[in-house]
N, C-alpha and C positions, 0 to 999 in steps of 0.2 A: 503493500501498500506506499503511496505514495506520501513525503511529509507534507501537511497542509502549513502554510502560514497567513496569518490574517493581520493586517495591518489597521491597527487599531483610529491610527490618526485618521481625520477626517480630511477631505481633498482640499487645499488650501495652499498660499505661495509657502508656508512655513512647510508645509509633506513635501511640496516641490524641489523646497531649498534642500532637505536631510535625504529623500528619495524622487535621484531625478534619474535621466536614463538608465546611464553607469549604474547606479545603484537597485532598479527595478532590475537589471540584469544580475545583478547578484543575485538577489532575494530567486530569479526562477532558477537559479544556476542548484538553492536549493531544496526548489517542490515548488506545488501549487500555490499562485498567490491572488488572495482573495483583497481586495481594497474595498476599506467603508468608502460607503457612496453619500452616505446620510450625517448621523452628529454623533457625539457623543450619550444618547440617550440610554439608559440600560438596557433594555431592552433591546435595543440593536446590537451593543452591545454584548451582549449575553447570545445573541443570534449567532454575530462571528467568531465568535469564541467554541460554538459547538462542537465544530469538528473540528479547531484546529489544532496542531501540534505545538504549533510556534506563533509566537502574538511580536506582534512593534507597537511599543506606546510610545507615544508624546506628552508633549507640556501641553496641561487640562485634562487627560486622561481621568476617570475616574478612579473612584479606588477598587481595585480586583481583589472582591471576598465577597460574600453575601450571594443577593442574585445573581448578579455577574457570574460568578463561578459554578452556579448552581449546577447545572450543565454539560460543563467541561471539563468533560471526564477524559478526554485524550491530550488536554494540556501538560506540555512538558516544559516549555524555558515560557520566559517572557527578558524580552528585548527595548528596552526603554533608550529612547533616543536622546533623552534629557541627560543631566548629572544626577541628581539626588536622586536616589527611589520612593521615598517617604512620604512625595504625598500619593503615590500609585497602590504602593504595596501593603500586603496584610498578613497580621497572622494566618490565617486561613492560606493564605494562597501559601503560604513557608510550610508550611502543615502538611500540603499535599505533597511536598514536596518538588512543587517548581523550581526551575533555577532561576534565578533573575541575573541580568545580567547591563552595563550599564556604559554611559561614554564618559564617566565620569573620570575617568583618568586624562582622557582628549579635553576635554573641557580645563582641568586641572592646569595641562599640559597651560592654553592657552590666557587659563587667568591668571596665570605666573608670569608669562609674558607682559600683559595686564599692569600687574605688579610694576614690574619695571619698565616700561615707557611712561605711567604715572608719578614713577617716583625719581625718575631723571626730566621727564617737563614738570615740576614743579621744583626743583632744586635748579634745573635753570629756569627756571620763569618763561618759560617757551609761551602760554599764551598773551602774556603783557605783551613778552617785546613783538611778540609777528601783532599786535594791538599796534602798535606804538608806532611800527613799520608803517603797516597800512593804511592808515591816517597820517601817515607825511610827517613823522619824526624821525628819529634816531639814537641811539642810546648818548647817551650824555655822560660827562668824563664821572668816574670816581663812583661807575657800576658798580655794584654786585650780584652775583651771583653763586650759585655753590655746585658741587657736582658729587654723583654717590659712590667714587673710588675711595676706601678705605673707612668710609662709614659704619658704623655699631649700629645694628638695624636687630627690631624683637618682631617676634611675632608672637602673635594672641593665635595660641589654637596650633596643632599638626597634624591637619587632614593634606589628602592631595594636591592642595595647591602649594601648600606649604613644604612639602616633599619634593616639588617641582622646584621653586623660587629658591631655595637656600643652595644649590651646584648653581643659578644663575646668579646669585649677589655674589658667590665665591669668585668667579669673577671676574668681579671689580672689586675683590680685596676686603669685601665686607665681612667686619666681626660678628655672626647669626647669636643670640641668644632668645631662648623661646619656653613659652607657661604654658605647659600642656600636662592636666592631670594625665590622660593615656599615654604618655609617651613614657620609653622605658631607658636607661641610663646605655643600657647595649645600642639601642638605633636613636639616642641622640646621639651619642661616639661614631657613631656611623657615619652619620650628618655632618660628622665635625662642624658642632656647632654645643653648644654649653645651656643649661638648664636657669632659667630664672626663677628661683626658689618663690618670688609672691610675682605680683601685679606692678605690687607700688615699685618692686625693685627694676622691672623693666623698664616703664612708664619713666621712673626718675634718672634713667642710667642711656638710652640710646637716641639715635641724633634719628630714629627713624621707628615707626609704628604703624606696623603694618596686620590690620582683624582677619583672622580666617578661621570666625567661629560659627555653627550651623545655627540657624534661629530656630532656636527651641524655650522653653519657658522657662527652662536654667540661666541662658545666655540670656535674655531680656537685659537689657538696658543696665547691659557687665559697666561700659564704660561710658562715666557722665564726670561732671565737673570735679569730683577727689581725683581721680587718677589723671586727668587731662591737666588739672594740673599742676603736678609733678615733674609733668612734662619740663624737658630743658627748654629757655629761650631759643626762637629760631628753629626749635625740634617741628617735625612733617607727621602729619597722623594720614594716612594712607587707610580706607574701608571701602572692599570689595565682597565683603559678605555678603550680610543682610542690616537695612537701616536696623532692626528692631538690636540690635547689639552695642547701639550708641544712642544716649539721651540724647535729641538731634537739638532741643531748647538749651540745656547747658554745653553742649556743644558750638554753638552759636553765639552766646557768651563767653563763652571764653575764646570764642576766633574775634571777634568783636574789638577784644582789646588790642590784637596784634601781636597777641607774644609768640603764637603757633601756629604753623603752615596747616593743610589738608587737601588732601584727593580724596572724593568722595562719589563712587560709582553706585553705592545701590539707597534707600532712602527709607525710612519709615512709611510715609505713603509715594504712592507712582502712580501716574509722574508726579512730583514736587510738585507741591501746591506753589501756587500764583505769590501768594503773601507769604513762601515759606523765609523765618531770619534767615535761612540760607544764602538768601540772590542778595545782589548785592554788591557782594564781602572781597575785597581785593588779595585776600588772604586763603582763597578757598574754589579750587577748579571740583566742578560740577559737570560729573558726566550721565549720563540716561542710561544707564545699566549696559554697558557693552564690554565690557575688563573682558566678557568670552563667554564662548566660545564666538573667534572670528566667523564673521559670514563663511568662508571659504573652507573652513574647519568641519562645515556638518557633514559634509560628501562622505569626507572622511572617519567619522563618528559610525556613519553607520554603515562604512566598510567593515570598520573593525566589530562592530558586533554582526555580522554577517559571517566573518571569520570565526566570531567564536561559536556560532549556530553550527556550520560545519566542524568544527571540535568538538562539540557537545554530539552530534549525531555520531563524532567518529570514535569516542569515549576520551579524549583526551583531555587532556586540564585548561582549563578556562583559563585568559588573560584581563577577561572583565568582570567577572563574576563580582556581585553585592551578597554579601550573608546577610541575615534576619538579625544579626546585632550589630553591625556598621549600619546596617539600614538606621535602623532606632535613632540612628545619633544624626544621623544628618538631615540636612533641611529641610522644611513642609512649610512653602511659602502660602498653603492652605490656613492650617493654624492660627486659632485667634488667640491672639493676646491679649 
């Protein structure tokens, strides 16, 4: 019996970016493919899964559990084109022995690249100097900008993004310290980093602080006035994690004082409201949630998942599997905080 694949992502420009013709051909090499021609309604998704061995999910997909899985007796693998699987997995899915894979590692590579981009842009004040030249000006004598070389960088959280970011920072000769309760001493040693014994130590001693915490109830507003007030003058805060880990009102107050700088790729409310106190501040760069993956990586994400489908069907080890323990620690953007 041929392997049957159900693509649960509805037809849209987003689906087309993840599944262009080359990816369609790749899926067809694995099995018979059925595409969602309607929406994410429970009855429609449950119907698509009824005869599927493998499903392909994307952003906005409902949780795979309960009524949706009631008749999915053949389902053996869920391949998520997103990074975090927290919004789409359930304990029932894992209890059924269904294997979950995602684009998390490829997303992390791209976000790490984004972090380096943001750090360099902020330190060298690229947006400001571009604006000056675009408006007919030029740099003035006595100008001051900074570089990334040799900086002390603190990473809050040690997930996939941080693990990809650390070697990138090493290329700039950065000293990296990490605060993460899940990190073992052996892993930190392997990554050539050191452990910050507290967030207070990290924030008070680093030139740059980069946030890499998942969006959970436990991480809500982890960073506020107390920690931000410990940052050295001229220090840089970078947030490519989730807006909820920072108290934006308190951050805006600290930034308004002009003592530190920030690059924010994520916000508590997206799009950022017109009346946000973060707008209009000269020492913050605001990006509309674009750290990664860059659009050109989407096809590569799905192709990587197809390779894991082939490994799974051949009984070989997977490269992009997400177990339940890891899934429960990942960001869930559907979570009400």
